[in-house]
DRENPA-3360 file (N, C-alpha, C; in nm, 2 decimals, always signed):
BEGIN
1 = MKNTIISL = +6.48/+11.69/+4.64/+6.39/+11.80/+4.66/+6.42/+11.87/+4.79 ~ +6.43/+11.80/+4.90/+6.45/+11.86/+5.03/+6.58/+11.93/+5.04 ~ +6.69/+11.87/+4.98/+6.82/+11.94/+4.98/+6.82/+12.07/+4.90 ~ +6.74/+12.07/+4.79/+6.73/+12.19/+4.71/+6.66/+12.30/+4.79 ~ +6.55/+12.27/+4.86/+6.47/+12.36/+4.94/+6.56/+12.42/+5.05 ~ +6.63/+12.33/+5.12/+6.72/+12.37/+5.23/+6.83/+12.46/+5.18 ~ +6.89/+12.43/+5.07/+6.99/+12.51/+5.01/+6.94/+12.65/+4.97 ~ +6.82/+12.65/+4.91/+6.76/+12.78/+4.87/+6.74/+12.87/+4.99;
9 = ITGIALVM = +6.67/+12.81/+5.10/+6.64/+12.89/+5.22/+6.77/+12.94/+5.28 ~ +6.87/+12.85/+5.29/+7.00/+12.89/+5.35/+7.07/+13.01/+5.27 ~ +7.07/+12.99/+5.14/+7.13/+13.10/+5.05/+7.06/+13.23/+5.07 ~ +6.92/+13.23/+5.07/+6.85/+13.36/+5.09/+6.88/+13.42/+5.22 ~ +6.89/+13.34/+5.33/+6.92/+13.39/+5.46/+7.05/+13.45/+5.47 ~ +7.15/+13.39/+5.40/+7.29/+13.44/+5.41/+7.30/+13.58/+5.33 ~ +7.23/+13.59/+5.22/+7.23/+13.71/+5.14/+7.17/+13.82/+5.22 ~ +7.05/+13.79/+5.28/+6.98/+13.90/+5.35/+7.04/+13.94/+5.48;
17 = TMSINSNA = +7.13/+13.87/+5.54/+7.19/+13.91/+5.66/+7.31/+14.00/+5.64 ~ +7.34/+14.03/+5.52/+7.46/+14.11/+5.50/+7.44/+14.26/+5.52 ~ +7.32/+14.31/+5.54/+7.29/+14.45/+5.56/+7.20/+14.47/+5.68 ~ +7.25/+14.45/+5.80/+7.17/+14.46/+5.92/+7.17/+14.61/+5.97 ~ +7.06/+14.66/+6.00/+7.05/+14.80/+6.05/+6.99/+14.79/+6.19 ~ +7.02/+14.89/+6.28/+6.98/+14.88/+6.42/+6.84/+14.94/+6.44 ~ +6.77/+15.01/+6.35/+6.64/+15.06/+6.36/+6.54/+14.95/+6.33 ~ +6.47/+14.90/+6.43/+6.39/+14.78/+6.41/+6.25/+14.81/+6.37;
25 = QNTEGDII = +6.19/+14.73/+6.28/+6.05/+14.74/+6.25/+5.97/+14.65/+6.35 ~ +6.04/+14.54/+6.40/+5.98/+14.45/+6.49/+6.04/+14.49/+6.63 ~ +5.95/+14.54/+6.72/+6.00/+14.59/+6.85/+5.94/+14.52/+6.96 ~ +6.02/+14.50/+7.07/+5.97/+14.42/+7.19/+5.84/+14.48/+7.23 ~ +5.74/+14.39/+7.26/+5.61/+14.42/+7.31/+5.51/+14.44/+7.20 ~ +5.54/+14.44/+7.08/+5.45/+14.46/+6.97/+5.35/+14.34/+6.96 ~ +5.23/+14.37/+6.93/+5.13/+14.26/+6.90/+5.10/+14.28/+6.75 ~ +5.11/+14.17/+6.68/+5.09/+14.17/+6.54/+4.98/+14.07/+6.50;
33 = VGGGLGYG = +4.89/+14.11/+6.41/+4.79/+14.02/+6.36/+4.78/+14.04/+6.21 ~ +4.75/+13.93/+6.14/+4.75/+13.94/+6.00/+4.68/+13.82/+5.93 ~ +4.67/+13.83/+5.80/+4.61/+13.73/+5.72/+4.64/+13.74/+5.58 ~ +4.62/+13.64/+5.50/+4.65/+13.64/+5.36/+4.61/+13.51/+5.29 ~ +4.68/+13.49/+5.18/+4.65/+13.37/+5.10/+4.78/+13.28/+5.10 ~ +4.76/+13.15/+5.08/+4.87/+13.06/+5.07/+4.85/+12.96/+4.97 ~ +4.95/+12.88/+4.94/+4.94/+12.77/+4.84/+5.02/+12.65/+4.89 ~ +4.95/+12.54/+4.91/+5.02/+12.42/+4.95/+5.05/+12.33/+4.83;
41 = FDIFDGEI = +5.17/+12.30/+4.80/+5.21/+12.24/+4.67/+5.17/+12.09/+4.67 ~ +5.16/+12.02/+4.78/+5.13/+11.88/+4.77/+4.99/+11.83/+4.81 ~ +4.92/+11.91/+4.88/+4.78/+11.87/+4.92/+4.69/+11.88/+4.80 ~ +4.62/+11.78/+4.77/+4.53/+11.77/+4.65/+4.60/+11.81/+4.52 ~ +4.73/+11.78/+4.52/+4.82/+11.82/+4.40/+4.82/+11.97/+4.38 ~ +4.82/+12.04/+4.49/+4.82/+12.19/+4.49/+4.69/+12.25/+4.53 ~ +4.69/+12.34/+4.63/+4.56/+12.39/+4.68/+4.59/+12.53/+4.74 ~ +4.50/+12.62/+4.71/+4.50/+12.76/+4.77/+4.43/+12.75/+4.91;
49 = GLNLNGYY = +4.47/+12.84/+5.00/+4.41/+12.84/+5.13/+4.42/+12.98/+5.19 ~ +4.34/+13.00/+5.30/+4.34/+13.12/+5.38/+4.43/+13.11/+5.50 ~ +4.51/+13.21/+5.53/+4.60/+13.21/+5.64/+4.57/+13.32/+5.73 ~ +4.56/+13.29/+5.86/+4.54/+13.39/+5.97/+4.66/+13.37/+6.07 ~ +4.71/+13.48/+6.12/+4.82/+13.47/+6.22/+4.82/+13.58/+6.32 ~ +4.88/+13.55/+6.43/+4.90/+13.65/+6.54/+5.03/+13.63/+6.61 ~ +5.10/+13.73/+6.64/+5.24/+13.72/+6.71/+5.25/+13.82/+6.82 ~ +5.34/+13.79/+6.91/+5.38/+13.88/+7.02/+5.53/+13.89/+7.01;
57 = SITDDLRA = +5.59/+14.01/+7.01/+5.73/+14.03/+7.00/+5.79/+14.02/+7.14 ~ +5.87/+13.92/+7.16/+5.94/+13.89/+7.29/+6.05/+13.99/+7.31 ~ +6.13/+14.00/+7.20/+6.25/+14.09/+7.19/+6.24/+14.16/+7.05 ~ +6.33/+14.25/+7.02/+6.34/+14.31/+6.89/+6.36/+14.21/+6.78 ~ +6.43/+14.10/+6.81/+6.47/+14.00/+6.71/+6.39/+13.87/+6.72 ~ +6.30/+13.85/+6.82/+6.23/+13.72/+6.84/+6.08/+13.75/+6.87 ~ +6.00/+13.68/+6.80/+5.86/+13.68/+6.83/+5.80/+13.54/+6.82 ~ +5.68/+13.52/+6.89/+5.62/+13.39/+6.89/+5.47/+13.41/+6.87;
65 = GLDFFYYL = +5.41/+13.31/+6.81/+5.27/+13.33/+6.78/+5.20/+13.20/+6.72 ~ +5.07/+13.22/+6.68/+4.99/+13.11/+6.62/+4.96/+13.14/+6.48 ~ +4.95/+13.04/+6.40/+4.92/+13.05/+6.26/+4.82/+12.95/+6.22 ~ +4.71/+12.99/+6.15/+4.61/+12.89/+6.11/+4.59/+12.90/+5.96 ~ +4.59/+12.79/+5.89/+4.58/+12.78/+5.74/+4.47/+12.68/+5.71 ~ +4.37/+12.74/+5.64/+4.25/+12.65/+5.60/+4.25/+12.64/+5.44 ~ +4.26/+12.52/+5.39/+4.26/+12.49/+5.25/+4.13/+12.50/+5.19 ~ +4.12/+12.57/+5.08/+3.99/+12.60/+5.01/+3.98/+12.49/+4.89;
73 = DDVDDFSA = +3.96/+12.37/+4.93/+3.95/+12.26/+4.83/+3.82/+12.26/+4.76 ~ +3.82/+12.20/+4.65/+3.69/+12.19/+4.57/+3.63/+12.05/+4.57 ~ +3.68/+11.97/+4.67/+3.62/+11.83/+4.69/+3.51/+11.84/+4.79 ~ +3.39/+11.79/+4.75/+3.28/+11.79/+4.84/+3.30/+11.71/+4.97 ~ +3.25/+11.76/+5.08/+3.26/+11.68/+5.21/+3.40/+11.65/+5.25 ~ +3.50/+11.73/+5.21/+3.64/+11.71/+5.26/+3.69/+11.84/+5.30 ~ +3.76/+11.84/+5.41/+3.83/+11.97/+5.46/+3.97/+11.94/+5.51 ~ +4.05/+12.04/+5.51/+4.19/+12.02/+5.56/+4.23/+12.16/+5.61;
81 = YELNVLAN = +4.30/+12.15/+5.73/+4.36/+12.27/+5.78/+4.48/+12.24/+5.86 ~ +4.56/+12.34/+5.89/+4.68/+12.33/+5.98/+4.68/+12.44/+6.08 ~ +4.73/+12.40/+6.20/+4.75/+12.49/+6.31/+4.90/+12.49/+6.35 ~ +4.97/+12.60/+6.35/+5.11/+12.61/+6.38/+5.14/+12.70/+6.49 ~ +5.23/+12.65/+6.58/+5.28/+12.74/+6.69/+5.42/+12.77/+6.65 ~ +5.45/+12.90/+6.62/+5.57/+12.94/+6.55/+5.65/+13.04/+6.63 ~ +5.78/+13.04/+6.60/+5.87/+13.15/+6.65/+5.94/+13.20/+6.52 ~ +5.96/+13.33/+6.52/+6.03/+13.40/+6.42/+6.16/+13.47/+6.48;
89 = YFFVNDED = +6.27/+13.44/+6.42/+6.40/+13.51/+6.46/+6.44/+13.59/+6.34 ~ +6.46/+13.73/+6.37/+6.49/+13.82/+6.26/+6.64/+13.83/+6.24 ~ +6.69/+13.80/+6.12/+6.83/+13.82/+6.08/+6.85/+13.97/+6.04 ~ +6.75/+14.02/+5.96/+6.75/+14.16/+5.92/+6.62/+14.22/+5.98 ~ +6.64/+14.33/+6.06/+6.53/+14.39/+6.12/+6.55/+14.54/+6.12 ~ +6.54/+14.60/+6.00/+6.56/+14.75/+5.99/+6.42/+14.81/+5.98 ~ +6.43/+14.94/+5.97/+6.31/+15.03/+5.97/+6.20/+14.99/+5.87 ~ +6.25/+14.95/+5.75/+6.15/+14.92/+5.64/+6.14/+14.78/+5.60;
97 = FGVYALGG = +6.24/+14.70/+5.64/+6.24/+14.56/+5.58/+6.29/+14.46/+5.69 ~ +6.23/+14.35/+5.69/+6.28/+14.24/+5.79/+6.28/+14.11/+5.72 ~ +6.38/+14.03/+5.76/+6.39/+13.89/+5.71/+6.41/+13.80/+5.83 ~ +6.34/+13.69/+5.84/+6.34/+13.61/+5.96/+6.33/+13.46/+5.92 ~ +6.39/+13.38/+6.01/+6.37/+13.23/+6.00/+6.25/+13.20/+6.08 ~ +6.18/+13.10/+6.04/+6.06/+13.06/+6.12/+6.07/+12.91/+6.15 ~ +6.02/+12.87/+6.27/+6.02/+12.73/+6.30/+5.92/+12.71/+6.41 ~ +5.87/+12.59/+6.42/+5.77/+12.56/+6.53/+5.71/+12.43/+6.51;
105 = LHRFTTSV = +5.60/+12.41/+6.58/+5.52/+12.28/+6.58/+5.41/+12.30/+6.48 ~ +5.38/+12.19/+6.41/+5.28/+12.19/+6.30/+5.18/+12.08/+6.32 ~ +5.05/+12.11/+6.31/+4.95/+12.01/+6.33/+4.86/+12.02/+6.20 ~ +4.85/+11.91/+6.13/+4.77/+11.90/+6.01/+4.65/+11.81/+6.03 ~ +4.53/+11.86/+6.00/+4.41/+11.78/+6.02/+4.32/+11.77/+5.89 ~ +4.27/+11.66/+5.86/+4.18/+11.64/+5.75/+4.05/+11.57/+5.80 ~ +3.94/+11.59/+5.73/+3.82/+11.52/+5.76/+3.74/+11.50/+5.63 ~ +3.67/+11.39/+5.62/+3.58/+11.36/+5.51/+3.45/+11.30/+5.57;
113 = SGGGISVS = +3.34/+11.34/+5.50/+3.21/+11.28/+5.54/+3.13/+11.25/+5.42 ~ +3.04/+11.15/+5.44/+2.95/+11.12/+5.33/+2.88/+10.99/+5.36 ~ +2.76/+10.98/+5.32/+2.68/+10.86/+5.34/+2.66/+10.83/+5.49 ~ +2.65/+10.93/+5.57/+2.63/+10.92/+5.71/+2.75/+10.88/+5.79 ~ +2.87/+10.87/+5.72/+3.00/+10.84/+5.79/+3.09/+10.96/+5.79 ~ +3.16/+10.98/+5.90/+3.26/+11.09/+5.90/+3.39/+11.03/+5.96 ~ +3.50/+11.07/+5.89/+3.63/+11.02/+5.93/+3.73/+11.14/+5.93 ~ +3.81/+11.14/+6.03/+3.91/+11.25/+6.04/+4.05/+11.19/+6.08;
121 = GSSTGLML = +4.15/+11.27/+6.05/+4.28/+11.23/+6.09/+4.37/+11.35/+6.11 ~ +4.48/+11.33/+6.19/+4.57/+11.44/+6.22/+4.71/+11.39/+6.22 ~ +4.81/+11.48/+6.19/+4.95/+11.44/+6.21/+5.02/+11.57/+6.27 ~ +5.12/+11.54/+6.34/+5.20/+11.65/+6.41/+5.34/+11.64/+6.36 ~ +5.41/+11.75/+6.35/+5.54/+11.76/+6.30/+5.60/+11.90/+6.33 ~ +5.70/+11.93/+6.24/+5.77/+12.06/+6.26/+5.75/+12.14/+6.13 ~ +5.75/+12.27/+6.15/+5.74/+12.37/+6.04/+5.87/+12.45/+6.04 ~ +5.94/+12.46/+5.92/+6.06/+12.53/+5.90/+6.04/+12.62/+5.78;
129 = GLGAEYNL = +6.10/+12.74/+5.79/+6.10/+12.83/+5.67/+6.17/+12.96/+5.69 ~ +6.14/+13.05/+5.60/+6.19/+13.19/+5.59/+6.08/+13.28/+5.57 ~ +6.09/+13.40/+5.61/+5.99/+13.50/+5.59/+6.06/+13.64/+5.56 ~ +5.98/+13.73/+5.50/+6.02/+13.86/+5.47/+5.90/+13.95/+5.49 ~ +5.93/+14.07/+5.55/+5.82/+14.17/+5.57/+5.87/+14.31/+5.52 ~ +5.78/+14.38/+5.45/+5.81/+14.52/+5.41/+5.72/+14.61/+5.49 ~ +5.77/+14.70/+5.57/+5.70/+14.78/+5.66/+5.64/+14.90/+5.59 ~ +5.51/+14.92/+5.61/+5.44/+15.04/+5.56/+5.38/+15.12/+5.67;
137 = DPVSIYAE = +5.41/+15.08/+5.79/+5.37/+15.15/+5.92/+5.23/+15.20/+5.93 ~ +5.14/+15.14/+6.00/+5.15/+15.03/+6.09/+5.13/+14.89/+6.02 ~ +5.10/+14.89/+5.89/+5.08/+14.77/+5.82/+5.21/+14.72/+5.75 ~ +5.23/+14.59/+5.74/+5.34/+14.54/+5.67/+5.29/+14.43/+5.58 ~ +5.36/+14.41/+5.47/+5.34/+14.30/+5.37/+5.44/+14.19/+5.40 ~ +5.39/+14.07/+5.40/+5.48/+13.95/+5.43/+5.47/+13.84/+5.32 ~ +5.57/+13.76/+5.32/+5.57/+13.64/+5.23/+5.66/+13.54/+5.30 ~ +5.62/+13.41/+5.30/+5.69/+13.31/+5.37/+5.69/+13.18/+5.29;
145 = PRYSLVSA = +5.80/+13.13/+5.24/+5.81/+12.99/+5.19/+5.84/+12.91/+5.32 ~ +5.77/+12.80/+5.33/+5.79/+12.71/+5.45/+5.77/+12.57/+5.41 ~ +5.82/+12.48/+5.50/+5.81/+12.34/+5.47/+5.77/+12.27/+5.60 ~ +5.66/+12.19/+5.59/+5.61/+12.11/+5.71/+5.67/+11.97/+5.70 ~ +5.73/+11.93/+5.81/+5.79/+11.80/+5.83/+5.70/+11.72/+5.92 ~ +5.63/+11.62/+5.87/+5.56/+11.53/+5.96/+5.60/+11.39/+5.93 ~ +5.57/+11.29/+6.02/+5.62/+11.16/+6.00/+5.58/+11.09/+5.87 ~ +5.46/+11.10/+5.82/+5.42/+11.03/+5.70/+5.40/+11.12/+5.58;
153 = WGQLSITA = +5.42/+11.25/+5.60/+5.39/+11.35/+5.49/+5.46/+11.48/+5.52 ~ +5.50/+11.54/+5.41/+5.57/+11.68/+5.42/+5.52/+11.76/+5.30 ~ +5.52/+11.89/+5.32/+5.47/+11.98/+5.21/+5.54/+12.11/+5.21 ~ +5.57/+12.16/+5.10/+5.62/+12.30/+5.08/+5.50/+12.39/+5.06 ~ +5.49/+12.50/+5.13/+5.38/+12.59/+5.11/+5.44/+12.74/+5.11 ~ +5.36/+12.83/+5.05/+5.40/+12.97/+5.04/+5.28/+13.05/+5.09 ~ +5.30/+13.14/+5.18/+5.19/+13.23/+5.23/+5.24/+13.37/+5.20 ~ +5.14/+13.46/+5.18/+5.17/+13.60/+5.16/+5.04/+13.68/+5.20;
161 = GVRYTF = +5.06/+13.80/+5.26/+4.95/+13.88/+5.30/+4.99/+14.01/+5.37 ~ +4.91/+14.06/+5.46/+4.93/+14.18/+5.53/+4.92/+14.15/+5.68 ~ +5.00/+14.23/+5.76/+4.99/+14.23/+5.90/+4.98/+14.37/+5.96 ~ +4.91/+14.38/+6.07/+4.89/+14.51/+6.14/+4.96/+14.50/+6.27 ~ +5.04/+14.60/+6.31/+5.11/+14.61/+6.44/+5.04/+14.70/+6.53 ~ +5.01/+14.65/+6.65/+4.95/+14.74/+6.76/+5.05/+14.79/+6.85;
% end
């Protein structure tokens, strides 16, 4: 499964890098905020969640930011969320369309309570993936397949939504 995911991400990145244009949609100094929906394939055997994110463009091809994902589970007294510190490197960064690799630190936290007892746990690892944005100036639409690598658990997830550039 991991080899298939890595091969797919690598193949998409190679295809998308063949038409690079110099007019950037991601420009140094931009502040970008966004949100959308996501789907985690392995948590609770598949779960929808809300995604919020914010980035700062360090250069035209590199930006860094925070990403928060809260799972909307239907299990009473149980919650799960992840906080990611991510960097995006743009392979394609033209006026209308951008493709980027993403990577960073991943923190996954769960908690359960009931009968007067509350228990929580966290794990830390890496987040790797690919993203694409379509620019509608100043709003863009994004989609990101990504994989979280943690010591005892890993998960493929997909997020999609809108971002606003200041």
